[in-house]
C-alpha positions as CSV (number, residue, x, y, z in Angstrom):
1,X,83.3,80.2,75.5
2,X,79.9,79.3,74.1
3,X,77.0,78.1,76.2
4,X,77.0,74.7,74.3
5,X,80.6,74.2,75.2
6,X,80.0,75.1,78.8
7,X,77.0,72.8,79.0
8,X,79.0,70.0,77.4
9,X,81.8,70.4,80.0
10,X,79.3,70.5,82.8
11,X,77.8,67.2,81.6
12,X,81.2,65.6,81.4
13,X,82.2,66.9,84.8
14,X,79.3,64.9,86.3
15,X,80.2,61.6,84.5
16,X,80.9,58.7,86.8
17,X,84.4,57.5,87.3
18,X,83.4,54.1,85.9
19,X,82.2,55.7,82.7
20,X,85.3,57.7,82.4
21,X,87.6,54.7,82.8
22,X,85.6,52.5,80.4
23,X,85.6,55.2,77.8
24,X,89.3,55.6,78.1
25,X,89.8,51.8,77.8
26,X,87.4,51.8,74.8
27,X,89.4,54.6,73.1
28,X,92.7,52.8,73.8
29,X,91.5,49.5,72.5
30,X,89.8,51.1,69.5
31,X,93.0,52.8,68.5
32,X,95.6,50.2,69.5
33,X,94.1,47.1,67.9
34,X,93.3,48.6,64.5
35,X,96.7,50.1,64.2
36,X,98.3,46.8,65.3
37,X,96.1,44.9,62.8
38,X,97.0,47.2,59.9
39,X,100.7,46.9,60.7
40,X,100.6,43.1,61.0
41,X,98.5,42.8,57.8
42,X,101.0,45.0,55.9
43,X,104.0,43.0,57.2
44,X,102.4,39.7,56.3
45,X,101.4,40.9,52.8
46,X,105.0,42.1,52.2
47,X,106.5,38.8,53.5
48,X,104.2,36.6,51.6
49,X,104.7,38.6,48.4
50,X,108.5,38.5,48.9
51,X,108.4,34.7,49.4
52,X,106.3,34.3,46.2
53,X,108.7,36.5,44.3
54,X,111.7,34.5,45.6
55,X,110.0,31.3,44.4
56,X,109.5,32.8,40.9
57,X,113.1,34.1,41.0
58,X,114.4,30.6,41.6
59,X,112.5,29.3,38.6
60,X,113.9,32.2,36.6
61,X,117.4,31.2,37.4
62,X,116.7,27.6,36.2
63,X,115.4,29.0,33.0
64,X,118.4,31.2,32.5
65,X,120.7,28.3,33.1
66,X,119.0,26.2,30.4
67,X,118.8,28.8,27.6
68,X,121.4,28.7,24.7
69,X,121.7,30.0,21.2
70,X,122.1,27.4,18.4
71,X,124.4,28.9,15.7
72,X,123.4,26.4,13.1
73,X,119.6,26.9,13.5
74,X,120.1,30.5,14.3
75,X,117.5,30.3,17.1
76,X,117.2,30.2,20.9
77,X,117.0,26.8,22.5
78,X,115.9,25.8,26.0
79,X,117.0,22.3,26.8
80,X,116.4,22.0,30.6
81,X,113.1,20.6,32.0
82,X,111.6,22.6,34.8
83,X,109.8,19.6,36.3
84,X,106.5,21.5,36.7
85,X,103.7,20.3,34.5
86,X,101.8,23.6,34.9
87,X,104.2,25.1,32.4
88,X,102.9,22.6,29.9
89,X,99.2,23.0,30.4
90,X,97.7,25.8,28.2
91,X,96.7,28.9,30.2
92,X,97.4,27.1,33.4
93,X,98.5,30.4,35.0
94,X,102.2,29.5,35.1
95,X,104.3,30.9,32.2
96,X,107.8,31.7,31.2
97,X,109.1,33.7,28.2
98,X,112.5,34.5,26.6
99,X,112.7,37.1,23.9
100,X,115.1,39.7,22.5
101,X,112.2,41.8,21.4
102,X,112.6,40.8,17.7
103,X,112.5,37.4,16.0
104,X,114.2,35.4,18.8
105,X,111.5,34.3,21.2
106,X,110.9,31.2,23.3
107,X,107.8,30.7,25.5
108,X,106.3,27.9,27.7
109,X,103.6,25.7,26.1
110,X,101.2,27.1,28.7
111,X,101.5,30.6,27.2
112,X,100.3,29.2,23.8
113,X,99.9,32.1,21.4
114,X,99.9,34.8,24.0
115,X,103.0,36.9,25.0
116,X,103.9,38.6,28.2
117,X,104.6,42.4,28.2
118,X,108.2,43.3,28.3
119,X,110.1,46.1,29.9
120,X,113.9,46.6,29.9
121,X,115.4,46.0,33.2
122,X,119.0,45.0,33.9
123,X,118.3,43.9,37.4
124,X,115.8,41.4,38.8
125,X,112.4,43.0,39.3
126,X,108.9,41.9,40.2
127,X,105.5,43.4,39.4
128,X,101.9,42.5,38.8
129,X,100.5,42.4,35.3
130,X,97.3,41.3,33.5
131,X,97.7,37.9,31.7
132,X,95.9,35.7,29.3
133,X,92.1,35.5,29.7
134,X,92.1,38.2,32.3
135,X,94.3,36.4,34.7
136,X,96.2,38.5,37.3
137,X,99.8,37.5,37.2
138,X,102.9,38.2,39.3
139,X,105.9,38.3,37.1
140,X,109.7,38.2,37.9
141,X,111.9,39.3,35.1
142,X,115.4,40.6,34.1
143,X,117.6,41.2,31.1
144,X,120.7,39.0,30.3
145,X,123.3,39.0,27.6
146,X,123.9,35.7,25.7
147,X,126.7,35.2,23.2
148,X,126.7,35.6,20.3
149,X,123.6,37.9,20.4
150,X,124.2,41.6,20.6
151,X,120.7,42.5,21.9
152,X,119.9,41.5,25.5
153,X,117.5,38.7,26.2
154,X,114.5,39.5,28.4
155,X,113.5,36.5,30.5
156,X,110.2,36.5,32.4
157,X,108.5,34.0,34.8
158,X,104.9,34.7,35.7
159,X,102.4,32.9,37.9
160,X,98.8,33.6,38.9
161,X,98.7,35.4,42.2
162,X,95.3,34.1,43.2
163,X,96.9,31.7,45.7
164,X,98.9,34.6,47.1
165,X,95.8,36.7,47.4
166,X,93.9,33.8,49.0
167,X,96.6,33.3,51.5
168,X,96.8,37.0,52.4
169,X,92.9,37.2,52.6
170,X,92.8,34.1,54.9
171,X,95.5,35.6,57.1
172,X,93.6,38.9,57.3
173,X,90.3,37.2,58.2
174,X,92.1,35.2,61.0
175,X,93.9,38.3,62.1
176,X,90.9,40.6,62.3
177,X,88.8,37.9,63.9
178,X,91.5,37.4,66.5
179,X,91.8,41.1,67.1
180,X,88.1,41.5,67.5
181,X,88.0,38.6,70.0
182,X,91.0,40.1,71.8
183,X,89.4,43.5,71.9
184,X,86.2,42.0,73.4
185,X,88.3,40.0,75.9
186,X,90.3,43.1,76.9
187,X,87.2,45.2,77.3
188,X,85.6,42.5,79.5
189,X,88.8,42.1,81.6
190,X,89.3,45.8,81.9
191,X,85.6,46.3,82.8
192,X,86.0,43.8,85.6
193,X,89.2,45.5,86.7
194,X,87.4,48.9,86.8
195,X,84.5,47.3,88.8
196,X,86.9,45.6,91.2
197,X,89.1,48.8,91.5
198,X,86.0,51.0,92.2
199,X,84.4,48.5,94.7
200,X,85.8,50.4,97.7
201,X,84.2,53.6,96.4
202,X,80.8,51.8,96.0
203,X,81.2,50.4,99.5
204,X,81.9,53.8,100.8
205,X,78.9,55.3,99.0
206,X,76.6,52.6,100.5
207,X,78.1,53.3,103.9
208,X,77.5,57.0,103.5
209,X,73.9,56.3,102.5
210,X,73.5,54.3,105.7
211,X,74.8,57.2,107.6
212,X,72.3,59.5,105.9
213,X,69.5,57.1,106.6
214,X,70.5,56.9,110.3
215,X,71.5,53.2,110.1
216,X,75.1,54.0,110.9
217,X,76.8,56.8,112.8
218,X,80.2,56.8,111.0
219,X,81.8,55.6,107.9
220,X,83.8,52.3,107.8
221,X,87.5,53.1,107.6
222,X,88.4,49.5,106.5
223,X,89.3,50.8,103.0
224,X,92.4,51.3,100.8
225,X,94.8,53.9,102.2
226,X,93.6,56.6,99.7
227,X,90.0,56.2,100.9
228,X,90.6,55.4,104.5
229,X,92.1,58.9,105.1
230,X,89.0,60.5,103.4
231,X,86.6,58.3,105.4
232,X,88.4,59.3,108.7
233,X,88.2,63.0,107.8
234,X,84.5,62.7,107.0
235,X,83.9,60.9,110.3
236,X,85.7,63.7,112.1
237,X,83.4,66.2,110.4
238,X,80.3,64.2,111.2
239,X,81.3,63.9,114.8
240,X,82.0,67.6,115.1
241,X,78.7,68.5,113.5
242,X,76.8,66.2,115.8
243,X,78.6,67.8,118.8
244,X,77.7,71.3,117.6
245,X,74.0,70.3,117.0
246,X,73.8,68.7,120.5
247,X,75.5,71.6,122.1
248,X,73.1,74.1,120.3
249,X,70.0,72.1,121.4
250,X,71.2,71.8,124.9
251,X,72.0,75.5,125.0
252,X,68.5,76.3,123.7
253,X,67.0,74.1,126.3
254,X,69.0,75.6,129.1
255,X,68.1,79.1,127.9
256,X,64.4,78.2,127.8
257,X,64.5,77.1,131.4
258,X,66.5,80.2,132.4
259,X,64.0,82.5,130.8
260,X,60.9,80.9,132.3
261,X,61.5,82.1,135.8
262,X,62.2,85.8,134.9
263,X,59.1,85.9,132.7
264,X,56.9,84.4,135.4
265,X,58.2,86.9,137.9
266,X,57.5,89.8,135.5
267,X,53.9,88.5,135.0
268,X,53.4,88.5,138.7
269,X,54.7,92.0,139.1
270,X,52.5,93.2,136.3
271,X,49.5,92.2,138.3
272,X,50.5,94.7,141.0
273,X,50.4,97.6,138.5
274,X,47.4,99.8,138.0
275,X,45.0,98.5,135.4
276,X,45.7,101.5,133.1
277,X,49.4,100.7,132.9
278,X,49.1,96.9,133.0
279,X,47.6,96.4,129.5
280,X,50.5,98.0,127.6
281,X,53.1,96.1,129.5
282,X,51.2,92.8,129.1
283,X,51.2,93.3,125.3
284,X,55.0,93.9,125.2
285,X,55.7,91.0,127.6
286,X,53.6,88.7,125.4
287,X,55.5,89.8,122.4
288,X,58.8,89.0,124.2
289,X,57.4,85.7,125.3
290,X,56.3,84.8,121.8
291,X,59.6,85.7,120.2
292,X,61.6,83.8,122.8
293,X,59.4,80.7,122.4
294,X,59.6,80.9,118.6
295,X,63.3,81.2,118.4
296,X,64.0,78.6,121.1
297,X,61.8,76.1,119.3
298,X,63.5,76.9,116.0
299,X,67.0,76.5,117.6
300,X,66.2,73.2,119.3
301,X,64.8,71.6,116.2
302,X,67.1,69.1,114.6
303,X,65.7,68.9,111.0
304,X,67.3,67.0,108.1
305,X,65.4,63.8,109.0
306,X,67.5,61.5,106.7
307,X,70.3,61.6,109.2
308,X,68.1,60.1,112.0
309,X,67.5,56.4,112.6
310,X,63.9,55.4,111.9
311,X,61.5,55.8,114.8
312,X,58.0,54.3,115.3
313,X,55.7,57.3,114.8
314,X,52.8,55.9,116.9
315,X,54.9,54.9,119.8
316,X,56.7,58.3,119.8
317,X,53.5,60.3,119.8
318,X,51.5,58.1,122.1
319,X,52.4,59.9,125.4
320,X,51.7,63.3,123.8
321,X,48.3,62.2,122.3
322,X,47.2,60.6,125.5
323,X,47.8,63.9,127.3
324,X,45.9,65.8,124.6
325,X,43.1,63.3,124.8
326,X,42.6,64.0,128.5
327,X,42.7,67.7,127.8
328,X,40.1,67.3,125.1
329,X,37.9,65.2,127.4
330,X,38.0,68.0,130.1
331,X,36.9,70.5,127.4
332,X,34.2,68.3,126.1
333,X,35.9,67.9,122.7
334,X,35.9,64.6,120.7
335,X,39.4,63.7,119.6
336,X,39.4,61.2,116.7
337,X,42.6,59.6,115.3
338,X,43.2,57.6,112.1
339,X,46.5,55.6,111.8
340,X,48.0,53.3,109.2
341,X,49.2,49.9,110.5
342,X,52.9,50.8,110.9
343,X,54.8,54.0,110.1
344,X,58.5,54.6,110.7
345,X,60.0,58.0,109.9
346,X,63.5,59.6,109.8
347,X,62.8,62.3,112.3
348,X,64.0,63.5,115.7
349,X,61.4,62.4,118.3
350,X,61.4,65.9,119.8
351,X,60.7,67.5,116.4
352,X,57.7,65.3,115.6
353,X,56.3,65.8,119.0
354,X,56.7,69.6,118.7
355,X,55.1,69.6,115.3
356,X,52.1,67.5,116.2
357,X,51.8,69.1,119.6
358,X,51.5,72.6,118.2
359,X,49.0,71.5,115.5
360,X,46.8,69.6,118.0
361,X,47.1,72.4,120.6
362,X,45.9,75.0,118.1
363,X,43.0,72.8,117.0
364,X,41.9,72.1,120.6
365,X,42.1,75.8,121.4
366,X,39.7,76.8,118.6
367,X,37.5,73.7,118.2
368,X,33.9,73.7,119.4
369,X,33.5,70.0,119.9
370,X,35.4,67.9,117.3
371,X,39.1,67.5,116.4
372,X,40.5,64.9,113.9
373,X,44.0,63.7,113.4
374,X,44.6,61.6,110.3
375,X,48.0,60.0,109.6
376,X,48.8,58.5,106.1
377,X,51.8,57.1,104.3
378,X,52.5,56.0,100.8
379,X,55.8,54.4,101.5
380,X,57.8,57.6,100.8
381,X,55.9,60.6,102.3
382,X,54.2,61.1,105.6
383,X,50.9,63.1,105.5
384,X,49.5,64.6,108.6
385,X,46.0,66.1,108.5
386,X,44.6,68.0,111.5
387,X,41.1,69.5,111.3
388,X,38.6,71.0,113.7
389,X,35.1,72.4,113.7
390,X,36.0,75.9,114.9
391,X,35.5,79.2,113.1
392,X,38.2,78.4,110.6
393,X,40.2,81.0,108.5
394,X,39.8,82.8,105.3
395,X,42.5,82.5,102.6
396,X,44.2,85.7,103.7
397,X,44.1,84.6,107.3
398,X,45.7,81.3,106.3
399,X,48.6,83.2,104.8
400,X,49.0,85.4,107.8
401,X,48.8,82.5,110.3
402,X,52.1,81.0,109.2
403,X,54.0,84.3,109.5
404,X,56.5,84.5,112.4
405,X,54.6,85.4,115.6
406,X,51.6,86.8,113.7
407,X,48.4,86.5,115.8
408,X,44.9,86.6,114.4
409,X,43.4,87.2,117.8
410,X,45.5,89.3,120.1
411,X,43.0,88.6,122.9
412,X,43.5,84.9,122.8
413,X,46.8,83.6,124.2
414,X,49.1,81.6,121.9
415,X,47.3,82.0,118.7
416,X,49.4,81.9,115.6
417,X,52.8,81.1,117.2
418,X,52.2,77.4,117.1
419,X,51.6,77.4,113.3
420,X,54.7,79.5,112.8
421,X,56.8,77.0,114.7
422,X,55.2,74.2,112.6
423,X,56.0,76.1,109.4
424,X,59.7,76.3,110.4
425,X,59.8,72.6,111.3
426,X,58.2,71.6,108.0
427,X,60.8,73.7,106.1
428,X,63.6,72.1,108.0
429,X,62.5,68.7,106.9
430,X,61.9,69.9,103.3
431,X,58.1,69.3,103.6
432,X,55.0,71.2,102.5
433,X,52.2,72.7,104.6
434,X,48.7,73.7,103.3
435,X,46.0,75.5,105.3
436,X,42.3,75.4,104.2
437,X,38.7,74.8,105.1
438,X,37.8,71.5,106.8
439,X,34.7,69.5,106.0
440,X,33.5,70.2,109.5
441,X,33.7,74.0,108.9
442,X,36.9,74.8,110.8
443,X,40.6,74.9,109.9
444,X,42.3,72.0,108.1
445,X,46.1,71.8,108.2
446,X,47.7,69.3,105.8
447,X,51.4,68.6,106.1
448,X,53.5,66.4,103.8
449,X,57.0,65.3,104.9
450,X,59.5,63.1,102.8
451,X,60.7,61.3,105.9
452,X,59.1,57.8,105.7
453,X,61.6,55.0,106.2
454,X,61.7,52.5,103.3
455,X,61.2,49.0,104.5
456,X,63.8,46.5,103.3
457,X,62.1,43.4,102.1
458,X,63.6,40.0,101.3
């Protein structure tokens, strides 16, 4: 199978159900109506032509009844009036002719000096022929035997078929106009039917979007039977996932509390060891502590912010920032904050507190006297910028800082782990983090997260 065929199938596999149904309807109407129109047009043409031929055939019988052969004059005589003045007007388009193919010939006055072509035919037949002055004629003719003549007489009645063609043309115009109108009406009605039939799917899609945005917890099951079962199954999966997430987070929290006491006891016992043996054990214990904190923070993070109801960012971070402000005041560091008027984000409150807390804690740890927190929003993305006036980092150090548990200063407790936890949280929310040099000379961390709640306006 070629790549073009595979790509074409892939594109069609992604087509919406509405497009599929409308295309099927369009093909059905596009085939059914033209075929029906062609059949009706053919049937009407045949019926109208047959009726016209029957009319000419009746006139032919009247002419046959009135023809005789006068023995005295030795010529053909037609002594019955047809009652139609068109046979008397020259080149009127209505003609009759009686001939034996030799000297015995009679013709209507309308034929004047012209003659109709003759073919031998014992039975009644009809055909189209060219007539005088380029007229298109429909002729009905047959051969009869008249005593005392030995040769058969060929009798023809012809009439212009322009009226027949005009009637057929008018019928076809009305027919195709009606079929086009019927096609448009059918397409409109079927489009409405498709829209009405797929309305439950659109309602289910909107409901699912509300669940993703955190505005609803479950799908509405007030749907047709085919979709109600699907919605119920999806609700069961959502409930099970939520239970698993909550269980995992609770387990991580319980594990964190369970590990705090043993680690504290081990630190106390290390102080009783000789100084020579204590340093090596402190390094290993610090590595264990860092790994435990990192993985517990990763396990307790919720992530996937679109599934959370919007929260007020400033209200959520206010207790954390108030505590950090008091800590900064004790250390003699100026903590400056810049906030937009209102920001709501689809995030778990614990996750955003963990993220901002680690950033601010790292900045306060290294700053000399100034830390800045800037919060911005463009209606779709949240931008957090934390900068300090500390020693900062080189480009290589910025890359190392976000590696799991990597410390740039082994002598300074906690360095590096906070940024690694922040990196994991940013990845969970499909965001982007950039480290660089701040204008104050220290480290600047810029984080962008696509979690801003879109405000519904009237």
